[in-house]
Steps between C-alpha positions, in 0.01 A plus 500: 500500500545706184753246374246218554240691297750554222592130496133404501433736208794354308363148555160610375653665194707188433190279522312735265794499260529122503125459458499746209795317344315169536185641342694654212696178452177299501362729228820466298491122525143480371523776243504424127652840412762467224679824587406702194214657308480561125283715277469577131243674283403624159752598238536875540628771265860588581466853368265653241190294406486643143121459497509126576180374664457172694159377385465146636702283738503136607667407831525122517637373830637165392642392835509622859718302737860564605511707180234694317480464120315755287415510131394856417369598158458867408318645201648841418378756248701780342242780499714721273608496134870493595784247491735466793648308792389501858679364803327256732602376841396185685525571873582232760581578863613266775488597867717326760413551867637186664877472550539242773673169423261223412217748451626736231434433133762276333500761224698737726788256496467447125517877443856495636607320181385783270539794740792391712588845632145579619421161654847412626470411867751400766272274703206319343406332825345819639248763385652651184295823488769724653777335301319568170421856610871551562574402140288792380764731654260794556352466149121543470484245218717280280428456127634236264430359154460123493408231247175305480710187564616646833136537603395157370751352744295671773169360369393828335401473134359760262439453128326726248350461151347747255248347259631158605862586410752515785610855589812463713543720804782744412617555856413402854556754779506399867488742792538412868379730777362486854134594548262540790152590382343442841754635754239567770390136521688426820370143522714392204829581336367638174835599347582297189777470244341565161640356178336693214543340156419675172490289182528762223452478124364705212221411259432643156155612390338592169228759428166395655644155571323264739741244643541244776772474761536178698691489827600184691600551864619272776608622843494379861169520683458625855446205733396546862243383754495318831399131483381557145672614185376836370629589152472854366591690181420871443477644147510871418252632242554877518801732517573870505558465125235284326411430140254752362126442522290234666555124504182357348530153654729325744457121504638330814512121463586246770428148621233539769682270743849638431447873555248763605527849347495805727369816333432860612147584611469744208517213249174354377528164330321210339626145534499234232632146474738323263542124502393331821666710771653817355331826594537816291434827681418774246548862607383766254601861431783551748718809512771378739582725794856554615629207708176307448539126560325170470637185665457125529506275803441139595510297820665158496554230764210649691445203728265570783587315819231318695639327804815319392401454136585721204212491258474489126316810381274497195427792268208467262276738308223503243630688192340842467346436154294208641166627637157380616596138565217261580386147414187290462584335836789451743589336830451745784679323786804675652852355508832555681868472404725457803850638561465762230420869482331706227666828396311771313682610183504873419407642162681830555631720781488879529756733657605861448824446696690237306848499651814440299693310762452299815625689806698423810532155655175384346250249626216528249461702183461866602234558238263249661491711818421832331250631249414162348162358399449168324203385296433124495359322196122520532382375162273254674428370851799265521653691793164470679483125440858433614616591852817392673639582842663360812270403785611309810849451351356323195427630153256397235335643192123510525325444167136604478268301272776264387342428161433864408568577130749779590748227601528388139632843396762574764866514399790475742877528537544143388595342169386140457758445225792624711682210668616734776144496636461122496311384807412852618143567599326771306152644519449539127501122457353404838191717461249446221144544379303191598142482373232437758229333293331177610638322191866448400508848340405446137343821368639725776691813403728772631430859394725809483562829324823616334578871470807429284539267202700178540707295257476162673339315793685257730310251716600245765234229531373339820556573867880504536515553878697175524555184295232292675229763459597552135502129418167429667321822399279553197650700213372683196514286184346734240514878544309772314588869467200725446468876439200649679527801268482286186854593393565150363337159471554258786838322493499139622822324595631206699704557816774272633427332835864514615676751730632698205403829347252506212576782255224637275609754238164675502482876454235660719405867461388690809157370595299250708570127478405160631702181513266198501563147625357309204612157620660356813754230581327382819726386786452364852430856613199611292577874514664645187765771547726731298815606686615793291393715206754761391532728199763638267383863504553722198562875537372640171682831506685594181797672664532232768497221241767678296718557806485133604600392148802731519595356839469143377714568194760669721514197732594286201791722400845373602635699794 
């Protein structure tokens, strides 16, 4: 009888084991995790600061995909009357916590070329964690000097300039060690192999000199997520040894659809716009705390499933500097877009627990399950006018008051001039302001307020929901720009009645404006529409303007 119980228990344990293995395998098969995490941060003093103060900083996240690309501009000030040299170090750390074949980062295999003794393994067809540990031979860490070319072969690039002149890194130190910063998290294997890289150089300074240092960085991004691709890149602001004094301004610039910044709750910020879709978060008077981080994340391939169909998701916002949108009239009937879902885009996220690496056998980004709060763009009521969800295994976007003037000002993750998007539906072009007057629309106007100046206005004429509607619909023939604050005399111009963008190089200060329909090209459909009005926003900040000029001149330099 006892033997029967034992056999029964073994069967139960075997079933549990097999079920657990199946569940884990299912997670592995649907996981996007790339097997590593990477972090970098501010240039830090590698020794004495000699009275050097970091006054202003620009962090421009140029790309966030399989790699993250930063352009970071620092304005330093020598607060003393002395000459000298100071050492600086650019930190980069990679964390590997996946060692199984087919799941581990390809970089682990590439490392064997440069560090053959550490990453030499007997059997690459199995988990290599214990084999690599054996190569450490009881050592707590392994240190080596390498070249920047060695690291470029791994997809890690660092470059540095002082006052727009290249300042070569003198040496690059790499240290490998095993870490477990969360050993009591029994749900995951939180032990990682850390690869700490220090790009080290020295910079000269003159008495009371104010100078710029420009750093270009490229390193792998953390990729994870189940049934969606979550991309993540942490960035360290503060260290145990910081530059003296307070940072007056930190400018964090990013494309609104390419990345969302994550900042500590202690940061207060203002947000500005540059161009059509670049946000600049400005944080003032920061004294960085030790191990204080910001980060960036984005979610890609986020297709929601309704029934058997994967749906195209749309992201659209009204730019923050556009306020108080209204019109003389508009069509108030509702509309629907089938087989599509609307996704709210976040302006910023807040967390005081920004982790450096993804743990265990991950499903979704750890950060999203912890102390994490996101703030959606709320510059106008666009998120209230768009709703999208799955009901009865079908999805559709509900559009309230389909001719509302807010639909002329939305921007989306779509570029009409990019051939890669040919034939793709997009809300920016399929929604529009359509006047609701009894006539064909002559004399109607759209009204708005700008809280930032602009350098140009871009307009798409007509209702561009589809070719038939555009061809048969009425379009604006003569357009008039009017300042309600009397900042300039009315500007009258023609507008092309084709599906192309009309560019008006008109500078508008912050203020209230109207765009009038002075004449109409009447079509079969008597309602006149404007699909899209976008702006080239100008951030009139002296230090920001100077920093962008330095970046642009650096881009043009031969690498």
